C-alpha positions in Angstrom: 22.9 120.2 -8.3 24.6 123.6 -8.0 23.8 126.9 -9.8 26.3 129.6 -10.5 25.4 132.9 -12.1 27.9 135.5 -13.3 26.1 138.9 -13.6 26.9 141.1 -16.5 25.4 144.5 -17.1 25.3 144.2 -20.8 24.9 140.5 -21.5 22.5 139.7 -18.7 23.2 136.6 -16.7 25.2 133.5 -17.6 23.9 130.5 -15.7 26.2 127.5 -15.3 24.4 124.4 -14.1 26.4 121.6 -12.5 25.2 118.1 -11.6 26.9 115.8 -9.1 26.4 112.1 -9.9 28.4 109.3 -8.4 30.7 111.7 -6.7 31.7 113.5 -10.0 30.7 117.0 -10.7 30.1 117.9 -14.3 28.8 121.1 -16.0 25.6 119.9 -17.8 24.2 123.2 -19.0 25.1 126.8 -19.8 22.2 129.3 -20.3 22.1 133.0 -21.1 19.3 135.1 -19.6 18.6 138.6 -20.7 19.1 141.3 -18.0 15.9 142.1 -16.1 15.0 144.5 -13.4 12.5 142.2 -11.9 14.3 139.7 -9.7 11.3 137.5 -9.3 11.1 136.9 -13.0 14.8 136.0 -13.2 14.5 133.6 -10.3 11.5 131.9 -11.9 13.5 131.3 -15.1 16.4 130.0 -13.0 14.1 127.5 -11.3 12.5 126.3 -14.5 15.9 125.8 -16.1 17.2 124.0 -13.1 14.2 121.7 -13.1 14.7 120.8 -16.7 18.3 120.0 -16.3 17.6 118.0 -13.1 15.1 115.8 -15.0 17.6 115.2 -17.8 20.5 114.4 -15.4 18.7 112.1 -13.1 16.9 110.2 -16.0 20.2 108.4 -16.5 20.1 106.7 -13.1 19.6 103.0 -13.0 20.9 102.2 -16.5 23.9 99.9 -17.1 25.7 99.4 -20.4 25.5 95.8 -21.9 27.9 96.4 -24.7 31.4 97.7 -24.1 31.9 99.2 -27.5 35.0 97.1 -28.3 34.2 93.4 -27.9 31.2 91.0 -27.8 31.9 90.2 -24.1 28.6 89.5 -22.5 27.1 88.2 -25.8 27.0 84.9 -27.6 25.9 83.7 -31.0 22.9 81.3 -31.1 24.2 77.8 -31.7 22.8 76.0 -34.8 24.2 73.2 -37.0 26.3 74.3 -40.0 23.5 73.5 -42.5 20.8 75.5 -40.6 19.6 78.8 -42.1 20.4 80.5 -38.8 23.9 79.2 -38.6 26.2 82.2 -37.8 29.8 82.8 -36.9 32.0 85.7 -35.8 32.0 86.8 -39.5 28.3 87.7 -39.0 28.5 89.5 -35.7 31.4 91.6 -34.6 32.3 94.8 -32.8 33.7 97.6 -34.9 33.9 101.4 -34.4 32.0 101.3 -31.2 29.0 99.3 -32.6 27.8 95.7 -32.9 27.7 95.0 -36.6 25.3 92.4 -38.0 26.5 91.2 -41.5 25.1 88.6 -43.8 27.8 86.6 -45.6 27.4 85.6 -49.3 25.9 82.2 -48.1 22.9 84.3 -47.1 22.5 82.6 -43.7 20.9 84.4 -40.8 21.8 84.4 -37.2 21.1 85.7 -33.7 23.4 87.4 -31.2 22.1 87.0 -27.7 22.9 88.7 -24.4 24.3 86.3 -21.8 22.1 87.9 -19.1 18.4 87.4 -19.1 15.9 90.2 -18.6 12.2 90.2 -17.7 10.9 93.7 -17.0 13.2 96.5 -18.3 13.8 99.6 -20.3 16.2 99.1 -23.2 17.9 102.0 -25.0 20.3 102.0 -27.9 21.2 103.7 -31.2 20.5 101.9 -34.4 21.7 102.4 -38.0 21.1 100.1 -40.9 22.0 100.1 -44.6 18.8 100.3 -46.7 17.8 96.8 -47.7 18.7 95.0 -44.5 16.2 93.0 -42.4 17.2 92.9 -38.8 15.4 92.9 -35.5 15.6 93.5 -31.7 14.4 90.4 -29.8 12.9 90.7 -26.3 12.8 87.8 -23.8 14.5 85.6 -26.3 15.1 81.9 -25.8 18.4 80.2 -26.6 16.9 78.7 -29.7 15.7 82.1 -31.0 12.1 82.4 -30.0 10.9 85.7 -28.6 9.0 89.0 -29.2 10.7 90.9 -32.0 10.7 94.7 -32.3 11.1 95.1 -36.0 14.1 96.7 -37.6 13.2 95.7 -41.2 14.9 98.6 -43.1 13.8 97.7 -46.6 10.8 98.1 -49.0 7.5 97.2 -47.2 9.5 97.0 -44.0 8.9 98.6 -40.6 10.8 99.7 -37.6 9.5 99.9 -34.1 6.4 97.6 -34.3 6.2 93.9 -33.5 6.6 90.3 -34.8 6.3 87.0 -33.1 9.5 85.0 -33.9 8.7 81.4 -33.0 5.9 82.7 -30.7 3.0 82.7 -33.0 3.9 84.6 -36.2 1.7 87.6 -35.3 2.8 90.9 -36.9 1.9 94.6 -36.6 2.9 96.9 -39.5 0.3 99.7 -39.7 2.9 101.7 -41.5 5.4 100.4 -44.0 8.3 101.8 -46.0 7.4 102.8 -49.5 8.4 100.7 -52.5 9.0 103.8 -54.4 11.9 105.1 -52.2 15.0 103.9 -50.4 15.1 106.5 -47.6 12.8 105.1 -44.9 9.8 107.1 -45.9 6.7 105.4 -44.6 3.1 105.2 -45.8 -0.1 104.3 -43.9 -1.5 100.7 -44.4 -4.1 100.4 -41.7 -5.2 101.6 -38.3 -3.1 99.6 -35.8 -5.4 100.6 -32.9 -8.5 99.4 -34.6 -7.1 96.4 -36.4 -4.4 95.0 -34.1 -5.8 96.2 -30.8 -2.7 98.4 -30.1 -3.0 101.0 -27.4 -1.2 103.4 -29.7 0.5 103.4 -33.1 2.2 106.3 -34.9 1.0 107.2 -38.4 3.2 107.7 -41.4 3.2 111.4 -41.1 4.4 111.2 -37.6 7.1 108.7 -38.5 8.4 110.7 -41.5 8.8 113.7 -39.2 11.2 112.0 -36.8 13.2 109.3 -38.7 16.7 110.2 -39.9 17.7 108.2 -42.9 21.4 107.3 -43.1 22.0 108.5 -39.5 22.0 107.0 -36.0 18.5 106.9 -34.5 17.8 106.4 -30.8 15.5 103.6 -29.9 13.9 103.0 -26.5 11.9 99.9 -25.6 9.9 99.3 -22.4 8.8 95.8 -21.6 6.9 94.9 -18.4 4.6 92.3 -17.0 3.3 88.9 -18.0 0.8 90.5 -20.4 3.3 92.0 -21.5 3.0 95.7 -22.1 5.5 96.8 -24.6 6.1 100.5 -25.7 8.6 101.7 -28.2 10.0 105.2 -29.0 12.3 106.5 -31.7 14.3 109.7 -31.2 12.1 110.4 -28.1 8.8 110.0 -30.0 6.4 107.3 -29.0 6.0 104.8 -31.9 3.8 102.0 -30.5 2.2 100.6 -27.3 0.7 97.1 -27.0 -1.0 95.5 -24.1 -1.0 91.7 -24.4 -4.5 91.4 -22.7 -6.1 93.2 -25.7 -3.6 92.7 -28.6 -5.0 90.8 -31.6 -2.5 90.9 -34.4 -2.8 88.4 -37.2 -0.4 86.0 -39.0 2.0 87.6 -41.5 0.2 86.0 -44.4 -3.2 87.4 -43.3 -1.7 90.8 -42.6 -0.1 90.9 -46.1 -3.5 90.1 -47.6 -5.3 92.6 -45.3 -7.5 89.7 -44.2 -8.7 91.5 -41.1 -11.4 88.8 -40.5 -8.7 86.2 -39.9 -8.2 84.8 -36.4 -5.6 86.6 -34.2 -2.3 84.8 -34.0 -1.5 86.4 -30.6 -1.7 84.0 -27.6 -0.5 85.6 -24.4 -0.4 82.3 -22.5 1.6 80.6 -25.2 4.1 83.5 -25.4 4.5 83.4 -21.6 5.0 79.6 -21.6 7.7 79.8 -24.3 9.6 82.7 -22.8 8.9 82.3 -19.1 8.6 86.0 -19.0 12.3 86.4 -19.2 15.1 86.0 -21.7 18.0 87.5 -23.7 18.1 90.7 -25.7 19.0 89.6 -29.2 19.9 91.1 -32.6 18.9 89.3 -35.8 20.3 88.8 -39.2 17.4 87.6 -41.4 18.4 84.7 -43.7 17.8 84.6 -47.5 17.3 87.5 -49.8 16.1 90.1 -47.3 19.5 91.6 -46.9 21.5 94.0 -49.1 24.8 92.3 -50.2 27.6 93.9 -48.2 25.1 95.8 -46.0 25.0 95.9 -42.2 22.7 96.6 -39.3 24.5 98.3 -36.5 23.7 98.8 -32.8 25.7 101.0 -30.3 25.4 102.6 -26.9 23.3 99.7 -25.7 22.1 100.0 -22.1 19.3 98.6 -20.0 17.5 99.4 -16.7 15.9 96.5 -14.9 12.4 97.3 -13.5 
């Protein structure tokens, strides 16, 4: 990294910060500092600013894109018989305007789009945007027949984004916050304490969610998945949403969670999940079958990249 300062008596100092990555030099920051007589104070500010930019610049290292923004090269649709509720075609999944579009046709069938490459321990980042009324999801360590750990992207009444569901791996679910039935803008309300009830290590509350979610806009999602436990952490727009540790997680079946039957047996079985997934699998995007999809609506994913750990 290089620092260049252009002194100006009236304006103070203009600081241009450049970063050299992979042999390419780019200007990554321009900062204006007020003129000061005390050189030590100026140098201190320069070092702080340089450190902040360095962290930002080098945080990008190790990630690789897994969607080219133009085609579905590197991805494939889960194969199911034509009569299956998860039978999908290229009418359901396609690349448009730099994003993967997930679209439910009038037949109301669902589907899964899976990455060709398999991943075990990783950090996954992307931007997401869904029309209100669409039930999608981000699958981790997904098998070819659609079983895996789902990070919810259920953007509809009583839905949730950023917590977990076990698709074909036990039916466990965590939704300590849900989207209000009274609105259609992603405003959440508190249902229960996810740390106490589900054994989560952390779960954001509705107030925290409502402060960071941008309805009708692109939101950045980050997911970290490591270990055979596993430990899964999610963030939205840089804010931590949830953390689960499979050694203490105890979420219940969907039917029990809906009834708030907290005395019901946990549906989470770490060994079962590990046996099904083998600790490794595809990244996948879901179209939920049936009526949990707005007619003509879409769930979209773009700028998808991953860092193997």
